N, C-alpha and C positions, 0 to 999 in steps of 0.2 A: 152719500158721495156729493161733492160740490159740482154744480153745473159747470161744464167746460167753458161756457161763455163767460162766466164770472172769473174763471182762472185767466182767460185770455184778456178780459177787461182789466183785471188787476195788473197783469204784466205790461199791457200797453200803457196804462195810466202811470205806472211807476216809471217807465221809460220817458214818458212825456214830462213828468214833473222833474225828473233828474236832468233831462236835457235843457229844460227851461232855466234851471239853475246853473247850467254849464258845468256839470260835475260828471266826471267819468265814472263808469260802473265800478272800475277797480278802486278808484279813490274812495268812493262811497263805501264800498265793502270794507276796505281797510279802516276807514274812519269809524265805522260802526263796530269794529272788532271782529269781523268775520274773515273768512278766507278771501283772497283777492278776486275770486270768480263768483262769489255768492250772489251779488245783485244781477250779474249777467245770467246766472242760472234761473233766477226768478223771472227775468225779462224774456228768457227763451222758453219759459214754460216747463222747465225741468224740475222745479221745486217751488214750494210756497213757504213763506215765512210763518213761524209760529206767532201767537198773539203778542208776546213780548217784543219780538223782532219787528213786527208790524208797527207797533207804537213807537219803537225807536226810529224806524224809517220815517214815520210821520213827523216826529219831532225834528229829526235831522233836516228834512226837506221843508219844515215849517208849513205843513199842509194839515188841515183838519182831517182826521181819519174818514169822516163821512164823504169827502171828495173822491176817495178811491172807488166809491160805488155809485157815483153820479155819472150816468152815461152821457148826459147832455152838457155837462160842464166843460166848456172849451178852455177857459183860462183861469183855473181855480187859484193858482198862486198869485196872479195879477189881481184878481178880485179880493182875495184875502188881504193882500197888502193895501189895496185901496180902502177896504173896510177899516183896517187898523189905523190908517192915516186919517180917515174921515172921523173916527172916534176921538182923535186928538184935537179936533177943531172945536171952537166955541159954537154956541147955538146960532149966532148970526152968520158965521162962516158956513155952517152946515146948511142953513136955509138958502144961502146964495148958491151953493153948489147944487142943491136939489132943484132950485129954480132953473139953473143952467142946464142940468140934465133933462128936466122936463121939456125945456125949450128945444133942445137938440132932438129928443126922441119924437116930439110932435113934428118937427121939420122933416125928420127921416121917414115918417109914416104918411106925410102929406096932409096932416091935420093941423098944422101950425097956422096961427092967425097972423 
């Protein structure tokens, strides 16, 4: 039997990802070819998707499946988009961005020079 905490985590994360994309549960359900209340039932803990449905949900939301099980990930869709955009930059641009990030994180932790 699946740990209840993971069922709740999955339901909560699905709702977070869906609302970050500003998509209603009904629209998502219908877009995926399910009954209009399917996603709502998942988010309310009344059902869990099968593996195929899970991967369709991930693809629809453009979220890597591993994020559904990361408890500490706060903004996975934002991070995934940032990573994809970063990968499109050339090496010099990537280095400038990394330098900027390093500078910001050092200032935020009080260790900046």
